[in-house]
C-alpha positions in Angstrom: 118.1 63.4 89.9 119.7 63.4 93.4 122.1 66.2 94.2 124.8 65.9 97.0 124.8 69.1 99.0 127.5 68.1 101.5 131.1 67.3 100.5 132.6 67.2 103.9 131.9 67.6 107.6 134.0 70.2 109.4 134.6 70.0 113.1 136.2 72.3 115.7 138.6 70.7 118.1 139.1 73.1 121.1 140.3 71.4 124.2 141.1 72.5 127.7 142.9 69.3 128.3 146.2 68.2 126.7 146.0 66.6 123.3 146.9 63.1 124.6 144.0 63.0 127.1 140.6 61.7 125.9 137.6 64.0 126.4 135.1 63.2 129.2 133.0 60.2 128.2 135.7 58.5 126.1 138.4 56.1 127.2 140.8 56.9 124.3 141.3 59.6 121.7 140.6 56.8 119.2 137.0 56.5 120.6 136.5 60.2 120.1 137.4 59.9 116.4 135.3 56.8 116.0 132.3 58.8 117.2 133.2 61.6 114.8 133.5 59.1 111.9 130.0 57.7 112.7 128.6 61.2 112.8 130.3 62.2 109.5 129.0 59.1 107.8 130.2 58.8 104.2 131.5 62.4 104.1 135.1 63.5 104.3 136.2 65.1 107.6 138.0 68.4 108.0 139.3 69.9 111.2 138.4 73.5 110.4 139.5 75.0 113.8 141.7 73.8 116.6 144.0 75.3 119.2 144.8 75.8 122.9 144.8 79.1 124.7 147.9 80.2 126.6 145.9 82.6 128.8 146.1 82.2 132.6 143.3 80.0 134.0 141.9 79.8 137.5 140.8 76.6 139.2 139.4 75.9 142.7 138.3 78.4 145.3 139.5 80.0 148.5 142.7 78.7 149.8 142.7 76.0 147.1 142.6 78.4 144.2 145.4 78.1 141.7 146.4 79.8 138.5 148.1 78.1 135.6 148.6 78.4 131.8 149.8 76.2 129.0 153.2 77.4 127.6 153.8 78.1 124.0 156.0 75.0 123.9 153.2 72.8 125.4 150.8 74.1 122.7 153.3 73.3 120.0 153.5 69.7 121.3 149.7 69.5 121.5 149.3 70.8 118.0 151.9 68.3 116.6 150.1 65.4 118.2 146.7 66.7 117.1 148.0 67.1 113.6 149.3 63.6 113.5 146.1 62.1 114.9 144.0 64.1 112.3 146.3 62.9 109.5 145.9 59.3 110.7 142.1 59.4 110.6 142.2 61.0 107.1 141.1 64.5 107.9 141.5 66.6 104.7 142.2 69.8 106.6 143.8 71.0 109.8 143.4 74.7 110.6 145.0 76.4 113.6 142.6 78.9 115.1 143.9 82.4 115.3 146.8 83.9 113.4 147.6 86.6 116.0 147.0 86.8 119.7 144.5 89.6 120.6 145.1 92.7 122.5 144.1 91.3 126.0 145.3 88.5 128.2 141.8 86.9 128.0 141.2 83.4 126.9 139.9 84.2 123.4 142.9 86.4 122.7 145.6 83.8 123.4 145.1 81.2 120.7 147.5 82.8 118.1 150.6 81.5 116.4 151.9 85.1 116.5 151.9 87.6 119.3 149.7 90.7 119.1 152.6 92.6 117.5 153.2 89.9 114.9 156.2 88.0 116.4 156.1 84.3 115.6 155.4 82.0 118.6 157.0 78.5 118.7 153.7 76.9 117.5 153.9 78.9 114.2 
């Protein structure tokens, strides 16, 4: 008697790029999901964590150094697009990583849909 131990494949979709830009190595977002479908095989797929940090990032060096951050409104747009793409490919789940922002301005503390003190952000 054969027993199926896997019902679904969960994947995390953290990006440092906007939702409409394909990841390095892919020409389109569709190619990304084609590769995911191949990896998942016959199993259902579920996006078990996704999100974009609104922390300030630093790029470049010396006089070419710049600081930038995604706004809450940009993250809202990214999440809407990502949700639509995941629905189109048949993902059974779409989970936003982090309910609340953390206590610091660091990258890992700025994925929330609420501020540290519990106020809803636009992407909530």
